[in-house]
C-alpha positions in Angstrom: -6.8 -33.1 47.0 -6.0 -30.8 44.1 -4.2 -27.5 44.2 -3.1 -25.0 41.6 0.2 -23.1 41.5 1.5 -20.3 39.3 4.7 -20.8 37.4 7.3 -18.2 38.2 10.5 -17.2 36.4 13.7 -16.6 38.2 17.0 -15.5 36.7 17.2 -15.6 33.0 15.7 -19.0 32.0 14.7 -20.9 35.2 11.0 -21.6 35.9 9.9 -22.6 39.4 6.7 -23.6 41.1 6.1 -23.9 44.9 5.2 -27.3 46.5 2.3 -27.7 48.9 3.4 -27.3 52.5 1.2 -30.2 53.6 2.8 -32.5 51.1 6.2 -31.5 52.3 5.2 -32.2 55.9 3.6 -35.6 55.1 6.6 -36.7 53.0 9.0 -35.7 55.9 11.0 -33.4 53.6 13.1 -30.4 54.6 15.2 -27.7 53.0 18.0 -29.3 50.9 16.3 -32.7 50.4 15.9 -33.9 46.8 12.7 -35.0 45.0 12.4 -37.1 41.9 10.8 -35.7 38.8 9.4 -38.2 36.2 8.0 -36.9 32.9 5.3 -39.4 31.7 4.4 -40.2 28.2 0.9 -38.7 28.7 2.5 -35.3 29.6 2.1 -35.5 33.3 5.0 -34.5 35.6 5.2 -36.8 38.7 7.1 -35.6 41.8 8.2 -38.3 44.2 9.7 -37.7 47.7 12.0 -40.7 47.5 14.7 -39.4 45.2 17.8 -41.6 45.0 16.1 -44.4 46.9 14.6 -47.6 45.6 10.9 -48.0 46.2 10.0 -50.0 49.3 9.6 -53.7 48.5 6.2 -55.1 49.1 6.3 -58.2 51.4 3.7 -60.9 52.0 3.7 -63.3 54.9 1.8 -66.6 54.5 1.3 -69.0 57.4 0.6 -72.7 56.4 -0.3 -75.8 58.4 -1.2 -79.4 57.8 -4.5 -78.4 56.4 -3.0 -76.2 53.7 -4.1 -77.4 50.2 -1.3 -77.3 47.7 -3.5 -76.3 44.7 -5.0 -73.5 46.7 -1.5 -72.4 47.8 -0.3 -72.3 44.2 -3.3 -70.0 43.2 -2.6 -67.8 46.2 1.1 -67.5 45.3 0.3 -66.5 41.7 -2.2 -64.0 43.1 0.5 -62.5 45.2 2.9 -62.4 42.3 0.5 -60.6 39.8 -0.6 -58.2 42.6 3.0 -57.0 42.8 4.6 -58.5 45.9 8.4 -58.5 45.7 9.0 -60.8 48.7 6.8 -63.7 49.9 7.6 -65.5 53.2 6.0 -68.8 53.8 6.1 -70.0 57.4 5.0 -73.1 59.3 5.0 -74.0 63.0 6.1 -77.5 62.0 8.2 -78.9 59.2 6.8 -77.8 55.8 5.3 -80.9 54.1 7.1 -82.3 51.0 4.1 -81.6 48.7 3.9 -78.0 49.8 7.6 -77.5 49.1 7.1 -79.1 45.7 4.3 -76.6 45.0 6.4 -73.7 46.0 9.3 -74.8 43.7 6.8 -75.4 40.9 5.5 -71.8 41.4 9.0 -70.3 41.0 9.4 -72.3 37.7 6.1 -71.1 36.3 6.6 -67.4 36.7 9.3 -64.8 35.6 11.5 -63.4 38.4 10.8 -65.0 41.7 13.5 -67.2 43.2 13.9 -69.0 46.5 16.5 -67.1 48.4 16.1 -68.9 51.8 14.8 -72.3 52.5 14.6 -74.1 55.9 12.4 -76.8 57.4 9.9 -74.2 58.6 10.5 -71.2 56.4 10.8 -70.5 52.7 11.5 -67.0 51.4 10.8 -66.1 47.7 12.1 -62.9 46.2 11.5 -61.4 42.7 15.0 -60.8 41.4 14.0 -59.7 37.9 14.8 -56.3 36.6 11.3 -55.4 35.2 12.6 -52.4 33.3 14.6 -54.7 31.0 11.5 -56.2 29.5 8.4 -54.1 28.6 4.9 -55.3 28.3 4.9 -54.3 24.7 7.6 -56.9 24.0 5.8 -59.5 26.0 2.5 -58.9 24.2 4.3 -59.2 20.8 5.9 -62.5 21.9 2.5 -63.8 23.1 1.0 -63.0 19.8 3.6 -65.0 17.9 3.2 -67.9 20.2 -0.6 -67.9 20.1 -0.8 -67.7 16.3 1.7 -70.5 15.9 -0.2 -72.7 18.4 -3.4 -72.2 16.5 -1.8 -73.0 13.1 0.1 -76.0 14.4 -2.9 -77.4 16.4 -4.9 -77.6 13.1 -1.9 -79.3 11.5 -1.9 -81.8 14.3 -5.5 -82.5 13.6 -4.9 -83.1 9.9 -2.1 -85.6 10.7 -3.6 -86.9 14.0 -0.1 -86.0 15.4 -0.3 -86.7 19.1 3.3 -85.6 19.7 2.7 -82.2 18.1 -0.5 -81.8 20.0 1.3 -82.6 23.3 3.9 -79.9 22.5 1.2 -77.3 21.9 -0.5 -78.1 25.2 2.8 -77.7 27.0 3.5 -74.4 25.4 0.3 -73.0 27.0 2.2 -72.8 30.3 4.7 -70.4 28.7 1.9 -68.2 27.5 0.4 -68.1 31.0 3.8 -67.2 32.4 4.1 -64.2 30.1 0.5 -63.1 30.9 1.2 -63.2 34.6 4.3 -61.0 34.0 2.2 -58.4 32.2 -0.3 -58.5 35.1 2.5 -57.8 37.6 3.9 -55.0 35.5 0.4 -53.5 35.3 0.3 -53.6 39.2 3.7 -52.0 39.4 2.7 -49.2 37.0 -0.4 -48.4 39.0 1.4 -48.1 42.3 4.8 -46.6 41.3 4.9 -43.5 39.0 8.7 -43.8 38.8 8.4 -47.3 37.4 5.9 -46.1 34.8 8.3 -43.3 33.8 11.2 -45.7 33.4 9.0 -47.9 31.2 7.8 -44.9 29.2 4.2 -45.9 29.8 1.1 -44.8 31.6 -1.9 -46.4 33.2 -4.0 -46.1 30.0 -1.4 -48.0 27.9 -0.9 -50.5 30.7 -4.6 -51.2 30.9 -4.6 -51.8 27.1 -1.6 -54.1 27.3 -3.2 -56.1 30.1 -6.4 -56.5 28.1 -4.6 -57.6 24.9 -2.5 -60.0 26.9 -5.6 -61.6 28.4 -7.1 -62.0 25.0 -4.0 -63.7 23.6 -3.8 -65.9 26.7 -7.4 -67.0 25.9 -6.5 -67.7 22.3 -3.7 -69.9 23.4 -6.2 -71.8 25.6 -8.3 -72.5 22.6 -5.2 -73.7 20.7 -4.8 -76.3 23.4 -8.5 -77.3 23.1 -7.9 -77.9 19.4 -4.8 -80.0 20.3 -6.9 -82.0 22.8 -9.3 -82.8 20.0 -6.5 -85.0 18.4 -6.9 -87.4 21.3 -10.7 -87.3 21.0 -10.5 -88.1 17.2 -8.1 -91.0 17.9 -7.7 -92.7 14.5 -10.8 -91.1 12.9 -9.2 -89.5 9.9 -11.1 -86.4 8.7 -12.3 -86.4 5.1 -10.0 -84.2 2.8 -12.8 -81.8 1.8 -13.8 -81.3 5.4 -10.2 -80.9 6.5 -9.5 -78.3 3.7 -12.4 -76.2 4.9 -11.2 -76.5 8.5 -7.7 -75.3 7.4 -9.2 -72.4 5.5 -11.2 -71.1 8.4 -8.2 -71.6 10.6 -6.0 -69.5 8.3 -8.8 -66.9 8.3 -8.8 -66.7 12.1 -5.0 -66.4 12.2 -5.1 -63.7 9.6 -7.6 -61.7 11.6 -5.5 -62.2 14.7 -2.4 -60.9 12.9 -4.3 -57.8 11.6 -5.8 -57.0 15.0 -2.4 -57.1 16.8 -1.0 -54.9 14.0 -3.9 -52.4 14.4 -3.3 -52.5 18.2 0.3 -51.5 18.0 -0.2 -49.0 15.2 -3.3 -47.6 17.0 -5.0 -47.8 13.6 -8.8 -47.7 13.9 -9.4 -48.3 10.2 -7.5 -51.6 10.2 -9.2 -52.5 13.5 -12.7 -52.0 12.1 -11.8 -54.2 9.1 -10.8 -56.9 11.5 -14.1 -56.7 13.4 -16.0 -56.9 10.1 -13.9 -60.0 9.1 -14.7 -61.6 12.4 -18.4 -61.5 11.5 -17.6 -63.4 8.2 -15.6 -65.9 10.2 -18.5 -66.5 12.5 -20.7 -67.3 9.5 -18.2 -69.7 8.1 -17.6 -71.6 11.3 -21.4 -71.8 11.8 -21.8 -73.4 8.4 -18.9 -75.7 9.1 -20.4 -76.8 12.4 -23.7 -77.7 10.7 -21.8 -79.9 8.3 -19.6 -81.4 11.0 -22.7 -82.5 13.0 -23.6 -84.8 10.2 -20.4 -86.8 10.9 -20.5 -89.8 13.2 -19.8 -90.1 17.0 -16.5 -88.7 18.2 -15.6 -87.2 14.9 -18.6 -84.9 15.1 -17.8 -83.9 18.7 -14.1 -83.3 17.8 -14.9 -81.1 14.8 -17.4 -79.1 16.9 -14.7 -78.5 19.6 -12.3 -77.3 16.9 -14.8 -75.1 15.1 -15.9 -73.4 18.3 -12.3 -72.7 19.3 -11.5 -71.2 15.9 -14.6 -69.0 16.2 -13.5 -67.9 19.7 -10.1 -67.0 18.4 -11.8 -64.6 16.0 -13.8 -63.2 18.8 -10.8 -62.5 21.0 -9.0 -61.0 18.0 -12.0 -58.7 17.6 -11.6 -57.7 21.3 -7.9 -56.7 20.6 -9.2 -54.7 17.6 -11.6 -52.9 19.8 -8.8 -52.0 22.2 -6.9 -50.6 19.2 -9.8 -48.3 18.4 -10.0 -47.1 22.0 -6.2 -46.3 21.9 -6.6 -44.6 18.5 -9.3 -42.3 20.0 
């Protein structure tokens, strides 16, 4: 429902506007009550009836039994988290199995904020204790960019040296990138449902959508870094020829450079730089295609490993191009 109101002036410098009677009634407000005014970055003024009160915490109740699958439970817990639930209660009519408890503890380690505040034989209560206003999605996305670019660069280094220890470290870092992405997802949900939270974060739904899309692209890039790292095990002791390795490193540097420029264009809302990134991605695709043709002339697992790496480098460029397209949308 949409209504219009005329702005009136009272006294020397005070402007007032009347509020819809139906809204006052639905919000259980009366004369003398306070409302909260939030000025958003997009110019909108949001009026909330819960001035001076914290927004109601969203709670989720989950019942489990002996048929509950621990992997499915973990996925459901993550789903509750990114949807924006503040409190999750897990109940069982019998003693909660050890593997289920282990899954719940693993969940709290893998996400930012939730902690177990109550634990018994038949009940576990998880509450998000993080102050989300202390850490914006902008900072998270910048952090994800630095992590993803380093993972790509170091994964290629691990391939050159067949360094299994470095490859393992890169694969483990992917969990941290997932953790940050889920945090961005949760903040996006909170922004959509709570105008006061959006105002505190100095953001709006348009920017939140952009941050979520960029975060997802960076999470995918980190996934491809782990694929390159996994190729080290595939190659085993098959040392790659210096000339082939040099070309691989060059296209890897090209992909990282495009990623850096796309994120720069995203935060600067620079469509010119973003378009340059998209054009460069086309050149990267041609280079990886040529490299792949040469790689397939190799023998056995070496050819398969190089194909995996080339494809992941190309996809890194593709996801960077997606970030550049988001930058163009923001610029417009």
